[in-house]
C-alpha positions as CSV (number, residue, x, y, z in Angstrom):
1,X,-78.6,-18.9,-48.5
2,X,-77.0,-22.1,-47.3
3,X,-78.4,-23.6,-44.1
4,X,-76.3,-25.5,-41.7
5,X,-77.3,-29.1,-41.1
6,X,-78.8,-30.0,-37.7
7,X,-75.8,-32.2,-37.1
8,X,-73.3,-29.3,-37.7
9,X,-75.5,-26.9,-35.5
10,X,-75.6,-29.5,-32.7
11,X,-71.8,-30.0,-32.8
12,X,-71.2,-26.2,-32.6
13,X,-73.6,-25.8,-29.7
14,X,-71.8,-28.6,-27.8
15,X,-68.4,-27.1,-28.2
16,X,-65.9,-27.6,-25.4
17,X,-65.8,-24.8,-22.7
18,X,-62.4,-23.5,-21.7
19,X,-61.2,-25.2,-18.6
20,X,-60.2,-23.4,-15.5
21,X,-56.5,-24.0,-14.6
22,X,-56.0,-26.8,-12.1
23,X,-55.1,-25.4,-8.7
24,X,-51.5,-26.0,-7.6
25,X,-50.3,-26.6,-4.0
26,X,-47.1,-26.5,-2.1
27,X,-45.9,-28.8,0.7
28,X,-44.1,-27.5,3.8
29,X,-42.1,-30.7,4.2
30,X,-42.7,-30.5,8.0
31,X,-43.7,-33.8,9.6
32,X,-47.4,-33.6,10.4
33,X,-48.1,-30.0,9.2
34,X,-48.9,-31.1,5.6
35,X,-51.4,-33.7,7.0
36,X,-53.5,-30.8,8.3
37,X,-54.4,-29.9,4.7
38,X,-56.4,-31.9,2.2
39,X,-54.2,-30.9,-0.7
40,X,-51.5,-28.5,0.7
41,X,-51.0,-24.8,0.9
42,X,-52.4,-23.1,-2.3
43,X,-49.5,-21.8,-4.5
44,X,-49.1,-18.0,-4.5
45,X,-51.0,-17.6,-1.3
46,X,-50.0,-15.2,1.4
47,X,-49.8,-16.9,4.8
48,X,-49.6,-15.1,8.2
49,X,-47.5,-17.1,10.8
50,X,-48.7,-15.7,14.2
51,X,-47.6,-16.6,17.7
52,X,-46.0,-15.4,20.9
53,X,-42.4,-15.2,21.9
54,X,-40.6,-18.5,21.8
55,X,-43.5,-20.3,20.0
56,X,-41.3,-21.3,17.0
57,X,-42.3,-18.9,14.3
58,X,-38.9,-18.3,12.9
59,X,-37.9,-21.9,13.1
60,X,-41.1,-23.0,11.3
61,X,-40.5,-20.6,8.4
62,X,-36.8,-21.5,8.2
63,X,-37.7,-25.1,8.0
64,X,-40.3,-24.4,5.2
65,X,-37.6,-22.4,3.3
66,X,-34.9,-25.1,3.6
67,X,-37.3,-27.9,2.6
68,X,-38.4,-25.9,-0.5
69,X,-34.8,-25.1,-1.4
70,X,-34.0,-28.8,-1.2
71,X,-36.8,-29.4,-3.8
72,X,-35.3,-26.9,-6.2
73,X,-37.5,-23.9,-5.3
74,X,-35.9,-20.5,-5.0
75,X,-36.6,-18.9,-1.5
76,X,-35.9,-15.5,-0.1
77,X,-35.8,-15.1,3.7
78,X,-36.2,-11.4,4.6
79,X,-35.1,-10.7,8.1
80,X,-35.6,-7.4,9.9
81,X,-34.3,-8.6,13.2
82,X,-31.8,-11.5,13.3
83,X,-28.6,-11.4,11.3
84,X,-27.9,-13.7,8.3
85,X,-25.2,-15.4,10.4
86,X,-27.6,-16.2,13.3
87,X,-30.3,-17.6,11.0
88,X,-27.7,-19.7,9.1
89,X,-26.5,-21.0,12.5
90,X,-30.1,-22.2,13.2
91,X,-29.9,-24.2,10.0
92,X,-26.6,-25.8,10.9
93,X,-27.8,-26.5,14.5
94,X,-30.5,-28.9,13.2
95,X,-28.2,-30.4,10.6
96,X,-30.4,-29.3,7.6
97,X,-27.9,-29.9,4.8
98,X,-28.9,-28.2,1.6
99,X,-26.0,-29.9,-0.3
100,X,-26.1,-28.7,-3.9
101,X,-29.1,-26.5,-3.4
102,X,-27.6,-23.7,-1.2
103,X,-28.0,-21.2,-4.0
104,X,-31.8,-21.7,-3.9
105,X,-32.0,-20.1,-0.4
106,X,-31.1,-16.4,0.0
107,X,-31.1,-15.1,3.6
108,X,-30.9,-11.3,3.7
109,X,-31.2,-8.8,6.5
110,X,-33.0,-5.5,5.7
111,X,-32.8,-2.2,7.4
112,X,-36.1,-0.7,8.7
113,X,-34.9,2.7,7.5
114,X,-35.0,1.3,3.9
115,X,-38.7,0.4,4.5
116,X,-39.7,3.8,5.8
117,X,-37.9,5.4,2.9
118,X,-39.8,3.2,0.4
119,X,-43.2,4.1,1.9
120,X,-42.4,7.8,1.8
121,X,-41.5,7.4,-1.8
122,X,-44.8,5.5,-2.4
123,X,-46.8,8.3,-0.8
124,X,-44.9,10.9,-2.9
125,X,-45.7,8.9,-6.0
126,X,-49.4,8.8,-5.2
127,X,-49.3,12.6,-4.8
128,X,-47.7,12.9,-8.2
129,X,-44.3,14.1,-7.0
130,X,-42.5,11.0,-8.3
131,X,-42.8,9.3,-11.7
132,X,-40.5,6.3,-11.0
133,X,-41.8,2.9,-10.1
134,X,-41.3,2.2,-6.4
135,X,-41.4,-1.3,-4.9
136,X,-42.3,-2.0,-1.2
137,X,-39.2,-4.2,-0.9
138,X,-36.1,-4.9,-2.9
139,X,-35.5,-8.4,-4.3
140,X,-31.8,-9.2,-4.8
141,X,-30.8,-8.6,-8.4
142,X,-30.8,-11.7,-10.6
143,X,-32.8,-13.7,-8.0
144,X,-36.4,-14.7,-8.8
145,X,-37.9,-16.3,-5.7
146,X,-40.9,-18.6,-5.6
147,X,-41.3,-18.3,-1.8
148,X,-40.7,-15.2,0.2
149,X,-40.6,-15.1,4.1
150,X,-40.9,-11.8,5.9
151,X,-39.6,-11.9,9.5
152,X,-41.4,-9.9,10.8
153,X,-44.4,-7.6,10.2
154,X,-44.1,-6.6,13.9
155,X,-40.6,-5.3,13.3
156,X,-41.8,-3.3,10.3
157,X,-44.8,-1.9,12.2
158,X,-42.4,-0.6,14.9
159,X,-40.8,1.6,12.2
160,X,-44.1,3.3,11.7
161,X,-44.8,4.2,15.4
162,X,-47.3,7.0,15.5
163,X,-48.0,6.5,11.7
164,X,-50.5,3.7,11.8
165,X,-52.3,4.8,8.6
166,X,-49.1,5.0,6.7
167,X,-48.2,1.5,7.9
168,X,-51.6,0.2,6.6
169,X,-50.9,1.7,3.2
170,X,-47.5,0.0,3.1
171,X,-48.9,-3.4,4.1
172,X,-51.6,-3.2,1.4
173,X,-48.9,-2.4,-1.1
174,X,-46.8,-5.3,0.2
175,X,-49.5,-7.9,-0.2
176,X,-50.4,-6.6,-3.6
177,X,-46.7,-6.7,-4.7
178,X,-46.4,-10.4,-3.6
179,X,-49.6,-11.1,-5.6
180,X,-48.1,-9.4,-8.7
181,X,-44.9,-11.4,-8.3
182,X,-46.9,-14.6,-8.1
183,X,-45.0,-15.9,-5.1
184,X,-46.1,-17.9,-2.0
185,X,-45.3,-15.7,1.0
186,X,-45.1,-16.4,4.7
187,X,-45.3,-13.3,7.0
188,X,-44.4,-13.6,10.7
189,X,-46.4,-11.7,13.3
190,X,-45.6,-11.5,17.0
191,X,-48.7,-11.9,19.2
192,X,-49.7,-12.8,22.8
193,X,-49.3,-16.4,23.7
194,X,-53.1,-16.9,23.4
195,X,-53.9,-14.3,20.8
196,X,-57.2,-12.8,19.8
197,X,-55.6,-10.5,17.3
198,X,-53.1,-12.1,15.0
199,X,-51.2,-9.1,13.5
200,X,-49.9,-5.6,14.5
201,X,-53.2,-3.9,13.4
202,X,-55.6,-6.7,12.8
203,X,-55.8,-5.7,9.1
204,X,-53.1,-8.2,8.0
205,X,-55.0,-11.3,8.9
206,X,-57.8,-10.2,6.6
207,X,-55.5,-9.4,3.7
208,X,-53.7,-12.8,4.1
209,X,-55.1,-15.9,2.4
210,X,-54.1,-18.0,5.4
211,X,-53.4,-17.7,9.1
212,X,-51.4,-20.3,11.0
213,X,-51.2,-19.8,14.7
214,X,-48.5,-21.1,17.0
215,X,-49.2,-21.4,20.7
216,X,-47.0,-21.7,23.7
217,X,-49.5,-22.4,26.5
218,X,-48.6,-22.4,30.1
219,X,-50.1,-25.1,32.3
220,X,-48.8,-24.9,35.9
221,X,-45.1,-24.6,35.5
222,X,-45.0,-26.3,32.1
223,X,-45.6,-24.9,28.6
224,X,-47.3,-26.9,25.9
225,X,-46.7,-26.1,22.2
226,X,-49.6,-26.2,19.8
227,X,-50.5,-25.2,16.2
228,X,-53.7,-24.2,14.5
229,X,-54.6,-23.5,10.9
230,X,-57.0,-20.7,11.6
231,X,-57.9,-20.1,7.9
232,X,-56.6,-21.1,4.5
233,X,-58.4,-20.0,1.4
234,X,-58.5,-22.4,-1.5
235,X,-58.2,-25.7,0.4
236,X,-59.8,-27.7,3.2
237,X,-58.0,-28.1,6.4
238,X,-58.4,-29.5,9.9
239,X,-59.9,-27.0,12.4
240,X,-58.4,-27.8,15.7
241,X,-55.3,-27.0,17.8
242,X,-52.9,-29.8,17.6
243,X,-49.7,-30.7,19.5
244,X,-46.3,-29.4,18.3
245,X,-42.8,-30.1,19.4
246,X,-39.4,-28.6,18.7
247,X,-36.9,-31.5,18.5
248,X,-33.1,-31.4,18.6
249,X,-32.6,-33.2,15.3
250,X,-35.6,-32.7,13.1
251,X,-36.8,-29.2,14.2
252,X,-40.5,-28.7,14.4
253,X,-42.8,-31.7,14.3
254,X,-46.6,-31.6,14.3
255,X,-48.9,-34.3,15.8
256,X,-52.4,-34.0,14.1
257,X,-53.9,-36.8,16.2
258,X,-53.1,-35.0,19.5
259,X,-55.4,-32.1,20.3
260,X,-54.6,-29.6,23.0
261,X,-58.0,-28.0,23.3
262,X,-58.3,-29.4,26.9
263,X,-55.3,-27.3,27.9
264,X,-57.0,-24.1,26.8
265,X,-60.1,-25.1,28.7
266,X,-58.1,-25.8,31.9
267,X,-56.2,-22.5,31.8
268,X,-59.3,-20.5,31.3
269,X,-61.0,-22.1,34.3
270,X,-58.1,-21.0,36.6
């Protein structure tokens, strides 16, 4: 029997442990928003963008998509409300020139009927009536997005009126599908102007890795725009409501140094 030397034994014992993959992050490219995060938005996260009517949710997501496309990332903007032409007109209005990167951004309008048909097929599959593989959404053939935007969960929920449990099953499938695709997703949710629930059922905000809330707060006869990163798994972020503005040329701008907490306090005292 040949014994290993102490030196050999010690070397084997101190062998290198496998390293965990280094976390990756994405930047929104929006002035001020990226400064709210220590590193950025974790790659492959699902982020809920919640806010009331006119708070700037669609514009924020369009701006993220355009900035990502400019940097060579493939983006899919899924609309269940506004047409492709109207969304593209928003991009032209702010002068966001994609130049040679137009092919990186696909804007597609989906029919709610296709969603309800997909969920019925998913339910049938679970019962064993279908053997084919059903996807919660259809990605354009030949296009492999890195970022997907869903506009909006509220519109999808309206297609399941009276079928809340079925909608929950669909949403769970949707979040799981995005995880399998390894994409970063932004899902828009319509709320009250000062929300306490940030999604159609309240379940979505727990399934999501992050929640960014947009406020459109009334103070007298004037409204103040604000933004808050309510949660974001996998990165540190500032925990405060900061000022936001929609400008004519640059679109949305965030001002991390300007808090708007005092406005909430004044409104609640009235």
